[in-house]
Every structure is written in structure tokens, then in C-alpha cells.
C-alpha positions as CSV (number, residue, x, y, z in Angstrom):
1,X,0.6,0.2,0.0
2,X,2.9,2.9,1.1
3,X,5.0,1.8,-2.1
4,X,1.7,2.8,-4.7
5,X,1.0,5.9,-2.6
6,X,5.5,6.3,-2.4
7,X,5.0,5.4,-6.9
8,X,1.9,7.9,-7.7
9,X,3.1,11.2,-5.0
10,X,7.0,10.4,-6.3
11,X,7.1,8.9,-10.1
12,X,10.8,9.1,-9.1
13,X,10.7,7.7,-5.6
14,X,13.6,5.0,-6.7
15,X,16.3,8.0,-7.7
16,X,15.2,10.0,-4.4
17,X,14.4,8.0,-1.7
18,X,16.2,4.4,-2.5
19,X,17.2,2.8,0.4
20,X,13.1,3.0,1.7
21,X,12.4,2.0,-1.4
22,X,13.9,-1.3,-0.9
23,X,11.8,-2.0,2.5
24,X,8.6,-1.0,0.9
25,X,9.8,-3.1,-1.9
26,X,9.9,-6.2,-0.1
27,X,7.4,-6.0,2.5
28,X,4.9,-5.4,-1.1
29,X,6.9,-9.0,-2.1
30,X,7.4,-6.8,-5.7
31,X,11.0,-8.2,-5.6
32,X,12.2,-6.9,-9.1
33,X,11.5,-3.3,-7.6
34,X,13.0,-4.1,-4.9
35,X,16.1,-5.6,-6.4
36,X,16.4,-2.3,-9.1
37,X,16.2,-0.1,-5.7
38,X,19.2,-1.3,-4.0
39,X,21.5,-1.5,-6.7
40,X,20.7,2.6,-6.7
41,X,21.2,2.9,-3.0
42,X,24.0,0.7,-3.1
43,X,26.0,3.0,-6.2
44,X,24.6,6.1,-4.4
45,X,25.7,5.2,-0.9
46,X,28.6,4.6,-2.2
47,X,29.0,7.9,-4.1
48,X,28.6,9.1,-0.6
49,X,31.4,6.8,1.0
50,X,28.7,5.2,2.9
51,X,30.3,2.3,2.8
52,X,28.1,0.6,6.3
53,X,24.8,1.3,4.3
54,X,26.1,0.8,0.8
55,X,27.0,-3.2,2.3
56,X,23.9,-3.2,4.3
57,X,21.9,-2.9,1.3
58,X,23.9,-4.6,-0.9
59,X,23.1,-7.6,1.5
60,X,19.3,-6.9,1.0
61,X,19.8,-7.1,-2.3
62,X,21.4,-10.3,-2.7
63,X,18.7,-11.6,-0.7
64,X,16.6,-10.5,-2.8
65,X,17.6,-11.8,-5.8
66,X,17.7,-15.4,-3.7
67,X,14.4,-15.1,-3.5
68,X,13.7,-14.0,-7.4
69,X,15.7,-17.3,-8.4
70,X,14.0,-19.7,-6.3
71,X,10.6,-18.0,-7.6
72,X,11.5,-18.7,-10.8
73,X,10.6,-21.7,-12.7
């Protein structure tokens, strides 16, 4: 629900608030969106020299990729 609201209100939300989009995408079960947002969030954190946050987001992204892989036929 929150994910839909963010998308409607902020069409460029992945670029503006990527970490929040990762969390809401995972909660909503939209794994492809979570994957894309985690990649963007990690790159953004690295550019800001926030390596701890980058690592945390990468770990979330890897978990999402594992879930996508399990769900794929």
C-alpha cells in the first residue's frame, strides 16, 4: 500500500529515496522493484562514501535475488 502511494506521489522515488523503496518493495513482494532500488541505493551510498549503508543494502539486494531465483521456474 505504501509503495503504491510513493509511486503515485513521487514517480522518481527510486532515485530520491532508494533505501526506503527497497524496504517497501520487499514488504509488498515486488522483488524486481526491490532489486532495482537496492542497486541504485548501493551505488548512491558508495558515491556518498557511506560504505556501511552500501554493504547493508547490497546484503538486502542479495537476499532479494535469492528469493527471485527461488521463485523462478
